[in-house]
NUBA-643306 format. One line per 8 residues: number of its first residue (from 1); their letters; for each residue x, y, z of C-alpha. Coordinates in Angstrom, 3 decimals. Each point is the difference from the previous one (the first is absolute). Example, Ala and Ser with C-alpha at 12.3 -4.5 7.8 and 13.67 -1.06 7.14 Angstrom:
1 = as = 12.300/-4.500/7.800; 1.370/3.440/-0.660
***
This chain:
1 = mntnpdgt = -31.747/17.766/-92.442; 1.854/-3.135/1.050; 0.293/-2.922/-2.443; -0.559/-3.450/1.503; 1.827/-3.164/-1.255; -3.156/-1.075/-1.897; -0.121/3.221/-1.998; -2.825/1.609/1.965
9 = tsegtvta = 0.346/3.309/1.750; -0.791/1.061/3.551; -1.243/3.302/1.306; 2.861/0.482/2.488; 2.657/2.540/-0.916; 3.553/0.597/1.181; 1.453/3.484/0.089; 3.565/1.159/0.416
17 = vapkeggg = 1.904/3.263/0.029; 1.966/0.272/-3.206; 3.601/1.067/0.573; 1.173/3.175/-1.615; 2.385/-0.163/-2.917; 3.597/-0.553/1.031; -0.937/-2.116/3.013; -1.332/0.800/3.459
25 = fpnpglpp = -3.245/1.596/1.084; -0.906/3.665/0.205; 0.443/1.562/3.412; -3.486/0.604/1.382; 1.343/2.591/2.429; -1.317/0.723/3.461; -3.704/0.459/0.706; -1.163/3.517/0.854
33 = hvhrqadv = 0.805/0.900/3.588; -3.023/0.323/2.299; 0.536/2.478/2.800; -1.097/-0.953/3.499; -2.202/2.239/2.101; 2.938/0.876/2.259; 1.971/1.132/-3.064; -2.529/2.649/-1.001
41 = srsaekra = -1.560/0.999/3.316; 1.943/1.464/2.919; -2.780/-0.881/2.430; -0.025/-3.630/-1.201; 3.770/-0.122/0.426; -0.202/1.259/3.588; -2.858/-2.395/0.714; 2.089/-2.946/-1.231
49 = erlvagmf = 2.948/1.194/2.050; -2.100/0.143/3.176; -1.401/-3.460/-0.718; 3.467/-1.495/-0.371; 1.201/1.677/3.201; -3.121/-1.197/1.808; 0.644/-3.614/-0.983; 3.578/0.226/1.253
57 = llsvvgta = -1.320/1.348/3.311; -2.549/-2.817/0.176; 2.957/-2.363/-0.236; 1.455/1.685/3.082; -3.327/-0.564/1.784; 0.093/-3.687/-0.956; 3.512/-0.328/1.430; -1.174/1.632/3.231
65 = ifiaayfl = -2.928/-2.443/0.225; 2.327/-2.949/-0.541; 2.361/1.145/2.758; -2.860/0.819/2.388; -1.408/-3.520/-0.473; 3.102/-1.443/1.638; -0.708/1.935/3.183; -3.783/0.476/0.159
73 = vtptgtni = -1.402/-3.039/-1.842; 2.229/-2.879/1.075; -1.075/-3.680/0.036; 1.123/-0.722/3.569; 0.389/3.424/1.628; -1.815/3.305/-0.311; -2.870/-0.130/-2.485; -2.533/2.816/-0.254
81 = faaegspk = -2.472/-2.103/-1.995; -0.106/-3.377/1.801; 0.819/-1.807/3.228; 3.691/-0.589/0.628; 1.224/-3.372/-1.263; -3.304/-0.937/-1.669; -0.339/-1.298/-3.587; -1.751/3.280/-0.857
89 = alwwsnlv = 3.086/1.876/1.179; 2.150/-1.936/-2.459; -2.552/0.663/-2.766; -0.039/3.750/0.670; 3.807/0.122/0.243; 0.435/-1.618/-3.403; -2.742/2.140/-1.544; 1.262/3.387/1.217
97 = aglglaia = 3.678/-0.729/-0.648; -0.785/-1.401/-3.450; -2.174/2.949/-0.984; 2.609/2.473/1.218; 2.785/-1.575/-2.025; -2.261/-0.365/-3.052; -0.959/3.682/0.138; 3.644/1.059/0.402
105 = vffigaaa = 1.240/-1.981/-3.002; -3.048/0.489/-2.232; -0.111/3.804/0.155; 3.716/0.361/-0.747; -0.574/-1.970/-3.195; -3.259/1.771/-0.814; 1.593/3.419/0.494; 2.936/-0.895/-2.258
113 = vhwaktlm = -2.333/-1.258/-2.740; -2.291/3.038/0.168; 2.987/2.349/0.003; 1.349/-1.651/-3.149; -3.355/-0.010/-1.789; -1.082/3.561/0.777; 3.087/2.140/0.613; 3.052/-1.629/-1.581
121 = pdeemvee = 0.692/0.886/-3.678; -1.728/-2.461/-2.348; 0.951/1.262/-3.457; 1.380/-2.653/-2.330; 3.555/0.479/-1.200; 2.024/-1.774/-2.682; 3.746/-0.414/0.239; 1.928/-1.368/-2.950
129 = rhdirssd = 2.507/-2.742/0.638; 3.618/0.988/0.087; 3.403/-1.334/0.919; 0.432/-1.122/3.576; 2.483/2.764/0.752; -1.513/3.323/-0.916; 1.927/3.152/-0.665; 0.594/2.450/2.797
137 = evrevaag = -2.562/2.355/-1.492; -2.668/-2.731/-0.027; 0.868/-0.986/3.558; -0.462/3.597/1.098; -3.370/0.026/-1.717; -0.956/-3.245/1.796; 0.964/1.492/3.329; -2.101/3.004/-0.863
145 = iitdglee = -2.960/-2.240/-0.794; 0.288/-1.614/3.442; 0.193/3.393/1.628; -2.996/1.211/-1.979; -1.885/-3.187/0.932; 0.589/0.620/3.690; -1.168/3.541/-0.452; -3.111/-1.051/-1.932
153 = sgiarrpl = -0.850/-2.664/2.580; -0.607/2.803/2.433; 2.014/-1.506/2.855; 1.755/3.276/0.684; -3.202/2.052/-0.127; -2.307/-2.458/1.736; 1.284/0.028/3.595; -3.347/-1.268/1.330
161 = ivtamvas = 0.279/-3.282/-1.922; 3.696/-0.399/0.753; -0.518/0.598/3.717; -2.927/-2.422/0.183; 1.907/-2.635/-1.981; 3.066/0.271/2.226; -2.210/-0.235/3.096; -1.732/-3.171/-1.248
169 = laalpiav = 3.231/-1.696/-1.080; 1.708/0.944/3.259; -2.897/-1.228/2.139; -0.438/-3.374/-1.707; 3.328/-1.544/1.173; -0.978/0.810/3.573; -2.786/-2.562/-0.358; 2.660/-2.665/-0.505
177 = laplstlg = 1.445/0.791/3.419; -3.334/-0.309/1.827; -0.205/-3.831/-0.207; 3.377/-0.211/1.739; -1.745/1.034/3.211; -2.066/-3.205/-0.077; 2.871/-2.460/-0.386; 0.208/-0.391/3.770
185 = plpgnklh = 2.914/-1.428/1.992; 2.353/-2.650/-1.324; -1.250/-3.568/0.569; 2.957/-0.940/2.192; -0.150/-3.732/0.755; -3.789/-0.331/-0.318; 0.410/-2.114/-3.113; 2.158/-2.486/1.915
193 = htfwgqnp = -2.739/-1.017/2.452; -3.634/-1.161/-0.163; -2.859/-0.504/2.448; 1.092/-3.608/0.517; 2.978/1.186/2.014; -1.971/2.272/2.354; -1.553/-2.892/1.915; 1.878/-3.306/-0.424
201 = gqrlardh = -2.227/-3.001/0.516; -3.100/1.493/-1.649; -2.113/-2.429/-1.941; -0.273/-0.255/-3.743; -3.541/0.886/-1.103; -1.838/-0.465/-3.265; 0.136/3.168/-2.056; -3.675/0.012/-1.001
209 = dgtpikls = -1.623/-0.432/3.430; 2.741/0.323/2.625; -0.500/-3.472/1.549; 3.159/-1.662/1.355; 1.404/-3.053/-1.773; 0.885/-3.309/1.627; 2.779/-2.204/-1.282; -2.597/-2.684/-0.688
217 = dvamnsif = -1.909/2.423/-2.287; 2.834/0.144/-2.522; -0.276/-2.881/-2.440; 2.901/-1.258/-2.084; 0.726/2.220/-3.048; -2.537/2.610/1.170; 0.534/3.758/0.206; -1.413/2.548/2.455
225 = hvmpeglt = 0.159/3.787/-0.157; 0.554/1.183/3.561; 0.307/3.103/2.180; 0.991/0.507/3.662; -3.022/-0.667/2.233; 0.590/3.213/1.969; -0.013/2.260/-3.064; -3.370/1.808/0.034
233 = detphfme = -1.576/3.179/-1.325; 0.962/1.736/3.256; 3.704/-0.708/-0.563; 1.947/3.225/-0.722; 0.869/0.270/-3.684; -2.192/-3.034/-0.658; 0.245/-0.007/-3.805; 3.788/0.359/0.002
241 = erakaatv = 0.435/-2.748/2.612; -2.391/-2.276/-1.858; 1.872/0.497/-3.270; 3.345/-0.905/1.580; -1.314/-2.972/2.019; -1.642/-1.834/-2.940; 1.135/-3.631/0.168; -0.753/-3.354/-1.609
249 = ivridpkl = 0.448/-3.448/1.566; 0.340/-3.250/-1.917; 0.495/-3.581/1.098; 2.427/-2.317/-1.753; 1.308/-3.476/0.702; 3.121/0.570/2.161; 1.770/-2.670/-2.058; -0.115/2.304/-3.013
257 = akndesla = 1.751/2.879/1.788; 3.321/1.088/-1.527; 0.789/2.624/2.647; 0.407/-1.232/3.586; 0.056/3.521/1.459; -3.268/0.904/-1.703; -1.594/-3.266/1.164; 1.122/0.694/3.580
265 = ngvegvla = -1.845/3.346/-0.047; -3.259/-1.833/-0.696; -2.075/-2.653/1.746; -0.438/-3.493/-1.461; 0.424/1.318/-3.541; -2.162/3.096/0.535; 2.014/2.994/-1.244; -0.890/3.714/0.084
273 = fskicthv = 1.340/2.524/-2.512; -0.580/3.673/-0.689; -2.718/0.502/-2.593; 1.740/3.073/-1.438; 2.125/-0.693/-3.065; 3.624/1.094/0.342; -0.067/1.438/-3.525; -2.507/2.891/0.066
281 = gcpvalye = -2.329/-0.973/2.846; -2.856/-1.819/-1.731; -1.864/-2.685/2.001; 1.468/-3.473/-0.489; -3.332/-1.818/0.161; 0.279/-2.900/-2.465; 1.153/-3.432/1.184; 0.765/-3.021/-2.164
289 = qqthhmlc = -0.722/-3.076/2.099; 1.893/-2.449/-2.202; 3.215/2.015/-0.358; -0.230/1.805/3.377; 0.680/3.312/-1.716; -1.530/3.371/0.921; -0.464/2.454/-2.847; -0.371/3.741/-0.197
297 = pchqstfd = -2.703/0.851/-2.592; 1.515/3.376/-0.901; 3.351/-0.987/-1.523; 0.043/-3.785/0.472; 2.686/-0.152/2.689; -0.049/-3.588/1.278; 1.080/-1.158/3.468; 0.798/-3.566/1.079
305 = vtdgakvi = -1.725/-0.685/3.336; 2.030/-3.163/0.568; 3.237/2.019/-0.142; -0.765/2.947/2.268; -2.018/1.826/-2.686; 3.081/0.639/-2.095; -0.480/1.637/-3.400; 0.091/-2.498/-2.861
313 = fgpahrpl = -1.460/2.216/-2.728; -0.842/3.625/-0.644; 1.384/3.425/0.882; -0.083/-0.300/3.821; 3.505/0.039/1.510; -0.466/-1.601/3.418; -2.162/-2.629/1.708; -3.249/0.808/1.752
321 = pqlpidvd = 0.767/0.732/3.683; -1.146/-2.875/2.216; -1.997/0.507/3.195; 1.088/-2.347/2.801; -3.039/-1.798/1.422; -0.812/-2.432/2.803; -3.015/-1.622/1.659; -1.460/1.106/3.356
329 = degylvas = -1.478/-2.223/2.708; -3.423/0.040/-1.662; 1.335/-1.092/-3.363; -0.224/3.400/-1.703; 2.717/1.228/-2.308; 1.880/2.993/1.450; 2.816/2.235/-1.192; 3.272/-0.449/1.876
337 = gdfpepig = 1.190/3.456/-1.044; 0.212/2.410/-2.897; 1.321/-0.601/-3.490; 3.813/-0.187/0.230; 0.412/2.541/-2.824; -2.043/2.793/-1.613; -3.002/-1.138/-2.013; -0.859/1.159/-3.497
345 = psfwnlhk = 2.172/1.469/-2.744; 3.702/0.488/0.580; 1.151/3.515/0.796; 3.241/1.885/0.538; 0.606/-0.796/3.709; -1.414/-3.520/0.012; 2.920/-1.419/1.960; 0.467/3.009/2.272
353 = dk = 0.125/-0.704/3.743; -3.573/-0.446/1.210
***
């Protein structure tokens, strides 16, 4: 019974193990060992051995499926389940390759766990603490224990498991080599050029509907997201070209310009810059009308439009490339050429001869 501060008692009780005389607690010892089925039955042991070997072999099958997916179920080439280049082809490619790799890795782990739980020795052993450096006799005994453990594990007398395990572990690294076949050729100078440079003089068109933009359409302190007018769904590598050609145009008061060269590449204060941030490639889509700053929403890199889109804050290391623009006879804004330098994040051969 517990006594409360007011003298009353409560029904709750607290129990404790009383220490033995002289200090410390009695050693409870180890619980009785329970033998597994494989320890007492030869047939159960062989059954567990076959199951472990089978799971290792299933891992080999998974590796084979993963490798086959890179040749028979590709997203843009041969695909035995869907039309070549279709969204379904990409779906099937990811599904088959993912399942193959999952099977390969899962069954190696499952086989190792089942081997340990059913066939490896599981008897509890107690070893008293001793000095760090044991005597030579004790060291010989320890070496003998290791040797006995290897013998008891059955590695030497279970060639089926060992062979299947070696096969699964040897096959799995091959799956790492398969993706190398899909890396394709080196990009060369593709990153140095965009669709703007393929047809100088093409009009700037609104990104959302593809209609061309006149100089008179661009109000002071406004921003437009634009694409080349000739870039359509039929253009080869449409998505890649669209990603590289993304551009924004803004209009500032020419009197505010701090960079004469940048102002000369525009028309009456209308300036065009790459929309792709030079840090990690996020879209620079935010424009502050009062400060004339463009911001990247990912990591807050900030570019000053009045000074050639130079970086004034954030992790970006170079200005946004500027697209030279002009006006045609009908008053539409047109691109005079391509960006003078590669768009997007900096890379190792940024200044290499184009």
